[in-house]
C-alpha positions in Angstrom: -37.0 154.5 -112.2 -35.3 151.5 -110.8 -32.4 151.8 -108.3 -30.0 150.2 -110.8 -30.1 153.4 -113.0 -29.4 155.8 -110.2 -25.4 155.5 -110.3 -25.4 156.5 -114.0 -27.7 159.5 -113.3 -25.4 160.6 -110.4 -22.3 160.5 -112.6 -24.1 162.6 -115.3 -25.3 165.0 -112.6 -21.7 165.5 -111.3 -20.1 165.8 -114.7 -22.8 168.3 -115.7 -22.3 170.2 -112.5 -18.5 170.4 -113.1 -19.0 171.4 -116.8 -21.4 174.2 -115.7 -18.9 175.3 -113.0 -16.1 175.4 -115.6 -18.1 177.3 -118.1 -19.1 179.9 -115.4 -15.4 180.1 -114.3 -14.3 180.9 -117.9 -17.0 183.4 -118.7 -16.9 185.3 -115.5 -14.5 188.0 -114.7 -11.6 187.4 -112.3 -13.4 189.0 -109.4 -16.4 186.7 -110.0 -14.6 183.4 -110.5 -14.8 182.8 -106.8 -18.6 182.5 -107.3 -18.0 179.7 -109.9 -15.9 177.8 -107.4 -18.7 178.1 -104.8 -21.3 176.9 -107.4 -19.1 173.9 -108.3 -18.7 173.0 -104.7 -22.5 173.2 -104.1 -23.1 171.0 -107.2 -20.6 168.4 -106.0 -22.2 168.4 -102.5 -25.7 167.9 -104.1 -24.2 165.1 -106.2 -22.7 163.4 -103.1 -26.0 163.8 -101.2 -27.8 162.3 -104.2 -25.4 159.3 -104.3 -25.8 158.8 -100.5 -29.6 158.7 -100.9 -29.3 156.5 -103.9 -27.1 154.1 -102.0 -29.5 154.0 -99.0 -32.5 153.4 -101.2 -30.7 150.6 -103.0 -29.7 149.0 -99.7 -33.2 149.3 -98.4 -34.7 147.8 -101.7 -32.3 144.9 -101.6 -33.1 144.3 -97.9 -36.8 144.3 -98.6 -36.4 141.9 -101.5 -34.2 139.6 -99.3 -36.8 139.7 -96.5 -39.7 138.9 -99.1 -37.7 136.0 -100.5 -36.9 134.6 -97.0 -40.6 135.0 -96.1 -41.7 133.4 -99.3 -39.3 130.5 -98.8 -40.4 130.1 -95.2 -44.1 129.9 -96.3 -43.2 127.4 -99.0 -41.4 125.2 -96.4 -44.3 125.5 -93.9 -46.8 124.6 -96.7 -44.7 121.6 -97.7 -44.3 120.5 -94.1 -48.1 120.9 -93.6 -48.9 118.9 -96.7 -46.5 116.2 -95.7 -48.0 116.0 -92.2 -51.5 116.0 -93.6 -50.7 113.3 -96.2 -49.0 111.3 -93.6 -52.0 111.6 -91.2 -54.4 110.8 -94.1 -52.4 107.7 -94.9 -52.4 106.6 -91.3 -56.1 107.2 -90.9 -56.8 105.3 -94.2 -54.6 102.4 -93.0 -56.3 102.4 -89.5 -59.7 102.5 -91.2 -58.9 99.5 -93.3 -57.7 97.5 -90.2 -60.8 98.5 -88.3 -63.0 97.5 -91.2 -61.4 94.1 -91.4 -61.7 93.7 -87.7 -65.3 94.9 -87.7 -66.2 92.4 -90.5 -64.5 89.6 -88.6 -66.3 90.6 -85.4 -69.7 90.5 -87.2 -68.9 87.2 -88.7 -68.1 85.9 -85.2 -71.3 87.4 -83.8 -73.4 85.9 -86.6 -71.7 82.5 -86.1 -72.1 82.7 -82.3 -75.8 83.6 -82.6 -76.4 80.9 -85.1 -74.6 78.3 -82.9 -76.5 79.5 -79.8 -79.9 79.2 -81.5 -79.0 75.7 -82.9 -77.9 74.5 -79.5 -81.0 75.9 -77.7 -83.3 74.6 -80.4 -81.8 71.1 -80.2 -81.9 71.1 -76.4 -85.4 72.3 -76.3 -86.6 69.7 -78.8 -84.9 66.9 -76.8 -86.3 68.3 -73.5 -89.8 68.6 -75.0 -89.6 65.0 -76.3 -88.5 63.8 -72.9 -91.1 65.8 -71.2 -93.9 64.4 -73.5 -92.8 60.9 -72.6 -92.7 61.8 -68.9 -96.2 63.2 -69.2 -97.4 59.9 -70.8 -95.8 57.8 -68.1 -96.7 60.0 -65.1 -99.8 62.1 -66.0 -100.2 63.3 -62.5 -96.8 65.2 -62.3 -97.2 68.9 -61.7 -96.7 71.5 -64.4 -93.5 72.9 -62.7 -91.8 69.4 -62.8 -92.8 69.1 -66.6 -91.2 72.3 -67.6 -87.8 71.8 -69.3 -84.9 74.2 -68.7 -84.7 75.1 -72.5 -88.1 75.7 -74.0 -90.0 78.0 -76.3 -92.3 80.2 -74.3 -95.5 81.5 -75.7 -96.5 85.1 -74.9 -99.9 86.4 -75.9 -100.5 90.2 -76.0 -104.2 91.2 -75.9 -105.5 93.2 -78.9 -108.1 95.6 -77.5 -111.3 96.7 -79.4 -111.9 100.3 -78.3 -115.6 100.1 -79.0 -116.0 97.5 -76.2 -112.7 98.0 -74.2 -112.4 94.2 -74.3 -109.8 91.8 -75.7 -110.9 91.0 -79.3 -107.8 89.0 -80.4 -104.4 87.9 -79.3 -101.0 88.7 -80.8 -98.5 85.9 -80.2 -94.9 86.4 -79.3 -92.4 84.0 -78.0 -89.1 83.7 -76.3 -86.6 80.8 -75.5 -85.4 80.0 -72.0 -81.6 79.7 -71.8 -79.8 77.0 -69.7 -78.4 79.6 -67.4 -82.0 80.9 -66.5 -81.9 83.9 -68.8 -84.2 84.3 -71.6 -83.8 85.2 -75.4 -86.5 87.7 -76.2 -88.6 87.7 -79.3 -86.7 90.2 -81.4 -83.4 88.5 -80.7 -84.8 85.0 -81.2 -86.3 86.0 -84.6 -83.0 87.7 -85.7 -81.0 84.6 -84.7 -83.5 82.4 -86.6 -83.2 84.5 -89.7 -79.4 84.6 -89.6 -79.0 80.9 -88.9 -81.4 79.9 -91.7 -83.9 78.4 -89.2 -86.8 80.8 -89.5 -88.9 78.4 -91.6 -88.5 75.6 -89.0 -89.3 78.0 -86.1 -92.5 79.4 -87.8 -93.8 75.9 -88.6 -93.2 74.8 -85.0 -94.9 77.9 -83.6 -97.9 77.5 -85.8 -98.2 73.8 -85.0 -98.1 74.6 -81.2 -100.4 77.6 -81.5 -103.4 75.6 -83.1 -104.5 73.7 -79.9 -104.4 76.9 -77.9 -106.4 78.8 -80.4 -108.9 76.0 -80.4 -109.4 76.4 -76.7 -109.6 80.2 -76.9 -112.3 80.1 -79.7 -114.3 77.7 -77.6 -115.0 80.7 -75.4 -114.9 83.4 -78.0 -115.6 82.0 -81.5 -114.6 85.3 -83.3 -111.2 85.4 -81.7 -108.1 85.4 -83.9 -104.4 84.8 -83.1 -101.8 86.8 -84.9 -98.7 84.7 -85.5 -95.4 86.1 -87.1 -94.1 84.5 -90.2 -90.8 85.3 -92.1 -90.1 85.6 -95.8 -87.9 82.5 -95.7 -90.9 80.5 -94.5 -93.0 81.7 -97.4 -90.2 80.8 -99.9 -89.9 77.3 -98.6 -92.0 74.8 -100.4 -91.6 72.4 -97.5 -92.7 74.9 -94.9 -95.7 75.9 -96.9 -96.7 72.4 -97.3 -96.5 71.7 -93.6 -98.4 74.9 -92.7 -101.1 74.1 -95.2 -101.4 70.5 -93.9 -101.6 71.9 -90.3 -104.3 74.4 -91.3 -106.2 71.6 -93.2 -106.2 69.4 -90.2 -107.5 72.3 -88.0 -110.2 73.4 -90.5 -112.4 74.3 -87.5 -110.1 77.1 -86.4 -108.1 77.8 -89.5 -110.0 81.0 -90.1 -108.8 82.2 -86.7 -105.1 82.1 -87.7 -103.6 85.4 -88.9 -100.2 85.2 -90.2 -98.4 88.4 -89.7 -95.8 89.5 -92.3 -93.5 92.5 -91.9 -94.0 95.2 -94.5 -90.3 95.5 -95.2 -90.1 91.8 -95.8 -93.1 92.1 -98.1 -91.3 94.5 -100.3 -88.3 92.1 -100.8 -90.5 89.1 -101.5 -89.9 87.1 -104.6 -92.5 85.4 -106.9 -92.0 82.2 -104.9 -92.8 84.0 -101.7 -96.0 85.6 -103.1 -97.1 82.1 -104.4 -96.5 80.8 -100.8 -98.8 83.6 -99.5 -101.5 82.7 -101.9 -101.3 78.9 -100.9 -101.7 79.9 -97.2 -104.6 82.1 -98.0 -106.3 79.3 -99.8 -105.9 77.2 -96.7 -108.2 79.4 -94.8 -105.7 81.6 -92.8 -106.0 85.3 -92.9 -102.9 87.6 -93.5 -101.7 90.7 -91.9 -99.0 93.3 -92.8 -97.2 94.6 -89.7 -95.1 97.7 -89.3 -96.8 99.1 -92.3 -95.8 102.4 -94.0 -97.8 104.4 -96.4 -95.0 104.4 -99.1 -95.0 101.3 -101.3 -98.2 99.8 -99.8 -100.4 98.6 -102.7 -103.8 98.0 -101.0 -105.4 96.5 -104.1 -102.7 93.9 -104.4 -102.8 93.1 -100.7 -106.5 92.6 -100.9 -106.0 90.0 -103.8 -103.4 88.2 -101.6 -105.9 87.8 -98.8 -104.6 90.5 -96.5 -107.3 91.6 -94.0 -105.3 93.4 -91.3 -102.8 96.3 -91.5 -100.8 97.0 -88.4 -99.2 100.3 -87.9 -96.6 101.2 -85.2 -97.9 103.9 -82.8 -94.6 105.8 -83.1 -95.1 106.3 -86.8 -98.5 108.0 -86.7 -97.8 110.6 -83.9 -94.8 113.0 -84.5 -95.0 114.5 -81.0 -97.3 117.3 -81.9 -100.1 115.9 -83.9 -101.2 113.1 -86.1 -100.0 113.3 -89.8 -102.9 113.9 -92.0 -101.6 111.3 -94.5 -102.3 108.6 -91.9 -105.9 109.7 -91.4 -106.4 109.7 -95.2 -104.7 106.2 -95.6 -106.9 104.8 -92.8 -110.0 106.1 -94.5 -109.1 104.6 -97.9 -108.0 101.3 -96.2 -111.3 101.0 -94.3 -113.1 101.7 -97.6 -111.3 98.6 -99.1 -112.5 96.5 -96.0 -109.1 96.3 -94.3 -109.0 96.4 -90.5 -106.5 98.9 -89.1 -104.6 98.0 -85.9 -102.1 100.2 -84.0 -99.4 98.4 -82.2 -96.7 99.1 -79.6 -98.7 101.8 -77.7 -96.7 102.7 -74.6 -98.3 105.9 -73.2 -101.6 107.9 -73.0 -100.6 110.3 -75.8 -100.1 107.5 -78.2 -103.4 105.9 -77.1 -105.3 109.0 -77.7 -103.8 109.5 -81.2 -104.3 105.9 -82.1 -108.0 106.1 -81.2 -108.5 108.6 -84.1 -107.0 106.1 -86.6 -108.2 102.6 -85.6 -110.4 100.7 -83.2 -108.0 97.8 -82.6 -105.0 98.6 -80.5 -102.3 96.8 -78.6 -99.3 97.7 -76.5 -98.0 97.8 -72.9 -100.2 100.7 -72.2 -103.2 98.5 -72.5 -101.9 95.2 -71.4 -98.4 93.6 -71.5 -97.7 90.3 -73.2 -98.4 87.5 -70.7 -96.8 84.0 -70.8 -99.0 81.1 -71.6 -98.9 78.2 -69.1 -96.9 75.3 -70.1 -98.7 72.9 -72.4 -101.8 75.0 -72.3 -103.1 73.5 -75.5 -101.4 70.1 -75.4 -104.4 68.3 -74.2 -108.1 68.8 -73.3 -107.1 68.5 -69.6 -104.8 71.6 -69.9 -106.0 75.1 -69.3 -106.0 77.6 -72.0 -105.8 80.5 -69.6 -102.8 83.0 -69.7 -100.6 83.4 -66.7 -100.8 86.9 -65.3 
């Protein structure tokens, strides 16, 4: 029963007690009427006690309800304040993220523009210096090689490709860098990235192939089966002008054209358009051999590559060795590839563990563990008087 019904119950109890006491008083004899008075007093006392208990219970119930209401209100206020703080913090974070995103995009644009400008400046300076140097050589053929070297120049680096069956250099993998005016050097990876970003990859690849032919001719004079792996970008294969220049260069160098291996990155091959594939086919008809570098098992159509004229598949050493053992899928892939007459090459071998693992997959290997890339002497292939040796 709720506390609100207790006062009525107390009144009924008191009235009932008084009525009972009056009835007993009337019915009893005179000498027993004192007992009725005692009963009435006891009933009234019990009623008073009942009323006191009822009042205490009612007060306690009201106090608990008040405390519960206050606590509920406090929790609601805390939750509202927490939501307000969270929403305000979230809005600040979103606003800050937007500002940082805009700043990051702006920074990236500035970096791309700076890289493009730097590459353009260095390329222009190198070409001017190379032209001046060529005229200087014609006028003074006895000048030393150190005097002929321009401050800004494209440096050839050749990395030996070792045949594990003979432990001798079978081919060379060409890399290049560019000397900066300050004496620093832009390495191969950064140079290629800048050329791709600046839209100069086709010009760079054509220039490298043109410069590599005389050097390859001198190398093959000593080792007729030697090949030189030259990197080529997707933009080059999609440029009709670049394809025409490369084809013309290979046609003029028909005696060594079969020693040229144009190396295309596997990731770029997957993004190649029909124009790029047509460019590959034209180069293949010119006598050059094609290679796929940084190859992965996924998405590599060996039958299609064979039709395009691809002969070499280069795999990064880090992808075949997980740190514990060689993935069985690579061994199966190598077996199938060799069955289709592809030659497998493992690149970027940097330690004995990778070398041991690579020996189970391929016989052609390259990397700093076997021999670092060495810079070719300036103008090594420019004339018959120049040496085709590689600087140690």
